[in-house]
C-alpha positions as CSV (number, residue, x, y, z in Angstrom):
1,M,135.3,58.2,88.1
2,D,135.0,56.9,91.7
3,Q,135.5,53.7,92.1
4,P,132.5,52.1,94.3
5,E,133.8,52.0,98.1
6,Q,133.5,48.1,97.8
7,I,133.5,45.9,94.8
8,R,132.1,42.7,96.3
9,A,129.7,40.1,95.4
10,N,126.6,39.5,97.3
11,E,126.5,36.4,99.6
12,G,126.2,33.4,97.7
13,K,126.8,35.2,94.3
14,E,129.9,35.6,92.2
15,L,131.2,38.8,91.2
16,E,133.0,37.5,87.9
17,I,131.2,35.6,84.8
18,H,132.8,34.8,81.4
19,V,130.6,35.4,78.6
20,N,131.3,35.0,74.9
21,G,135.1,34.6,75.7
22,K,134.8,37.8,77.7
23,K,134.9,38.6,81.2
24,F,133.0,40.7,83.3
25,I,132.5,41.8,87.1
26,R,128.5,42.7,88.2
27,I,129.0,44.9,91.0
28,P,126.1,45.2,93.0
29,V,125.1,48.6,94.4
30,K,123.3,48.9,97.7
31,T,120.6,51.5,98.2
32,H,118.0,52.7,101.1
33,L,114.7,51.1,100.7
34,I,113.1,52.5,97.7
35,K,109.4,53.8,98.1
36,R,107.1,55.5,95.7
37,E,108.2,59.1,97.1
38,D,111.8,58.3,95.6
39,R,112.4,59.5,92.1
40,M,114.0,56.9,89.9
41,I,116.8,59.5,88.4
42,D,117.3,61.2,91.7
43,V,118.0,57.6,93.0
44,A,120.4,56.3,90.2
45,C,122.4,59.7,90.5
46,T,123.0,59.5,94.0
47,Y,124.0,55.9,94.2
48,L,125.7,55.9,90.2
49,K,127.1,59.3,90.0
50,D,130.7,59.0,89.0
51,K,130.8,55.7,90.0
52,T,131.0,54.3,86.1
53,A,133.8,53.9,83.7
54,E,133.4,54.0,79.9
55,N,131.6,51.0,78.3
56,D,130.0,50.3,81.6
57,I,126.2,49.3,81.6
58,V,124.0,50.2,84.9
59,F,121.2,47.4,85.0
60,I,118.7,48.3,87.3
61,T,115.7,45.7,88.6
62,E,112.4,46.7,87.2
63,K,110.6,46.1,90.7
64,I,112.1,49.6,92.1
65,V,111.3,51.5,88.6
66,G,107.9,50.3,88.9
67,I,107.7,51.0,92.8
68,T,108.8,54.9,92.3
69,Q,105.9,54.9,89.5
70,G,103.6,53.9,91.9
71,R,102.9,50.2,90.4
72,A,103.6,48.6,93.7
73,L,99.9,47.4,95.3
74,P,98.9,46.3,98.6
75,L,97.2,42.6,98.7
76,S,94.4,44.4,100.7
77,E,93.6,46.4,97.4
78,I,93.5,43.7,95.1
79,K,90.3,41.7,94.5
80,P,90.7,38.8,92.3
81,R,87.8,37.8,90.4
82,P,86.6,34.3,89.9
83,L,88.8,33.5,87.0
84,A,92.0,34.9,88.4
85,V,91.1,32.5,91.2
86,F,90.6,29.5,89.1
87,L,93.8,30.3,86.6
88,A,96.3,30.9,89.6
89,K,95.6,27.2,90.7
90,Y,97.5,25.7,87.7
91,V,100.3,28.0,87.5
92,T,103.7,26.5,88.5
93,K,105.2,27.8,91.6
94,T,109.2,27.9,92.0
95,P,111.5,28.8,94.1
96,A,112.4,31.7,92.1
97,G,109.1,33.4,93.4
98,I,105.2,32.9,93.0
99,G,104.6,34.5,89.8
100,L,100.9,34.1,88.7
101,G,100.6,31.6,90.8
102,M,98.4,33.6,93.5
103,P,94.8,35.0,92.6
104,E,96.1,38.5,93.2
105,T,99.0,38.4,90.8
106,M,96.8,36.6,88.2
107,E,94.2,39.3,88.5
108,M,96.8,42.2,87.8
109,A,97.8,40.0,84.8
110,L,94.2,40.2,83.5
111,R,94.3,43.8,84.1
112,E,97.9,44.5,82.3
113,C,97.6,42.1,79.7
114,G,93.8,41.6,79.1
115,T,91.6,39.0,79.5
116,L,91.6,37.2,75.9
117,R,95.3,36.9,76.2
118,I,95.6,35.6,79.3
119,L,93.0,33.0,78.3
120,F,94.7,32.5,75.1
121,A,98.2,31.8,77.0
122,A,96.8,29.7,79.4
123,A,95.2,27.2,76.8
124,I,98.1,27.3,74.6
125,G,100.5,26.3,77.9
126,A,98.1,23.7,79.1
127,I,98.1,22.0,75.5
128,T,102.0,22.2,75.4
129,K,102.6,21.0,78.6
130,I,100.2,18.1,78.1
131,L,101.1,17.0,75.0
132,F,104.8,18.2,74.6
133,K,105.9,17.9,78.2
134,R,107.0,21.8,77.6
135,K,106.8,24.5,80.1
136,G,106.9,28.1,79.7
137,D,104.7,28.6,76.7
138,F,102.2,30.4,79.3
139,Y,104.5,33.2,79.7
140,R,106.0,33.2,76.3
141,I,102.8,34.2,74.8
142,A,101.2,36.3,77.8
143,G,104.4,38.6,77.5
144,P,106.6,40.8,79.2
145,K,104.0,42.5,81.2
146,A,103.0,39.5,82.6
147,R,106.5,38.1,83.2
148,A,107.4,41.1,85.1
149,I,104.8,41.0,87.9
150,D,106.3,40.3,90.7
151,G,104.3,38.7,94.1
152,P,105.1,39.0,97.9
153,T,107.5,35.8,98.9
154,S,109.1,35.3,102.6
155,G,112.6,36.9,101.6
156,T,110.8,40.2,100.1
157,I,111.5,43.2,102.1
158,P,108.9,44.5,103.9
159,P,106.6,46.2,103.1
160,Y,106.7,44.8,100.0
161,N,106.2,41.4,101.3
162,S,102.5,42.3,101.2
163,H,102.4,43.8,97.4
164,V,102.0,43.3,94.0
165,V,104.8,45.0,92.3
166,L,103.9,45.6,88.4
167,G,106.4,45.9,85.4
168,P,107.6,49.5,84.7
169,A,105.8,51.5,82.3
170,Q,107.6,52.9,79.4
171,P,111.1,51.3,80.4
172,D,112.9,52.2,77.5
173,K,112.2,55.7,78.0
174,V,113.0,55.5,81.9
175,A,116.3,54.1,80.8
176,R,116.9,57.1,78.4
177,E,116.6,59.4,81.1
178,I,118.6,58.0,83.7
179,S,121.2,57.4,81.0
180,D,120.8,61.1,80.3
181,A,121.0,61.7,83.9
182,L,124.3,59.8,84.4
183,N,126.4,61.4,81.4
184,G,125.5,59.0,78.9
185,T,126.3,55.7,80.6
186,R,124.2,52.8,79.0
187,V,121.4,51.5,81.2
188,V,118.9,48.5,81.2
189,I,116.2,47.6,83.3
190,S,116.4,44.0,83.8
191,D,113.7,41.3,84.9
192,I,116.0,38.9,86.4
193,N,115.4,36.1,88.9
194,D,117.4,32.7,89.9
195,L,115.5,31.0,86.7
196,G,116.5,33.6,83.9
197,G,115.2,36.7,82.8
198,N,114.7,39.6,80.5
199,I,115.8,43.0,79.6
200,L,112.6,45.2,79.5
201,G,114.1,48.4,78.7
202,A,117.7,49.7,77.3
203,S,118.8,53.6,76.8
204,H,121.0,52.4,73.5
205,K,119.9,50.7,70.7
206,D,123.8,49.2,70.2
207,I,123.3,47.0,73.6
208,N,123.7,43.5,73.2
209,L,120.5,42.6,75.1
210,D,121.0,38.9,74.9
211,E,124.7,39.2,76.2
212,V,123.5,41.1,78.9
213,V,120.8,38.2,79.6
214,Q,124.0,35.9,79.8
215,I,125.9,38.2,82.3
216,L,123.2,38.3,84.6
217,K,121.6,35.1,84.1
218,D,122.7,34.0,87.5
219,N,120.8,36.8,89.3
220,P,123.7,38.8,91.0
221,L,121.9,41.1,92.4
222,G,119.6,38.1,94.4
223,Q,116.1,38.7,95.3
224,G,115.9,38.4,99.2
225,H,117.1,41.0,101.7
226,Q,120.0,42.3,99.9
227,Q,118.9,45.6,99.2
228,T,120.9,45.7,95.9
229,P,118.3,47.0,93.2
230,M,120.8,48.1,91.0
231,G,124.2,47.4,89.8
232,I,127.1,48.0,87.0
233,I,128.7,45.6,84.6
234,R,132.0,46.2,83.8
235,Q,134.7,44.1,81.4
236,I,137.8,43.2,82.6
């Protein structure tokens, strides 16, 4: 195993974290600007081959997987229907990202998840927010495809500051293929932001996904100009 040239946290992030009585480091891995023309397996091998140790877990952001699958769409090519414009007005915007709070991202949620599901999620979300002051039911009901849709933000690296990026197709399959290319290293496809996250795909059934989410809960890769779309989890 070759150690990464520099093991250091991204600016404003911590390298180490304690979870379930264990200590882990999260090693950000810097890459070139990933584009549609890139093959995800080639990217993983270029930056991770021979860099992992036994029991490491590689985590890869859902965004670059989606980009390599051709699921990054310019805003200019998305024509929101009136329903998308209406629903987007009622989505809570957060510092972590715009989510479905713009017509273009909401339009893609309607296409990805289906109109009925999004309408049902919006209705339940509105009721629970009004009656119980509870937030987040919309995304829980809309599902992981809706949560994984990324809209442009001021900190997004160009050209993706003018794109909507959909979540990856077949994330479990992608994780398994990358794992095979990395000599069996465990791999997860993660959807993490500064408010929390989810694991969309995993190469091995024995990976403790809840623990991985806790390890990554502070978003060690960041979501601005760091250009570190993948990393290594290592217990120390």
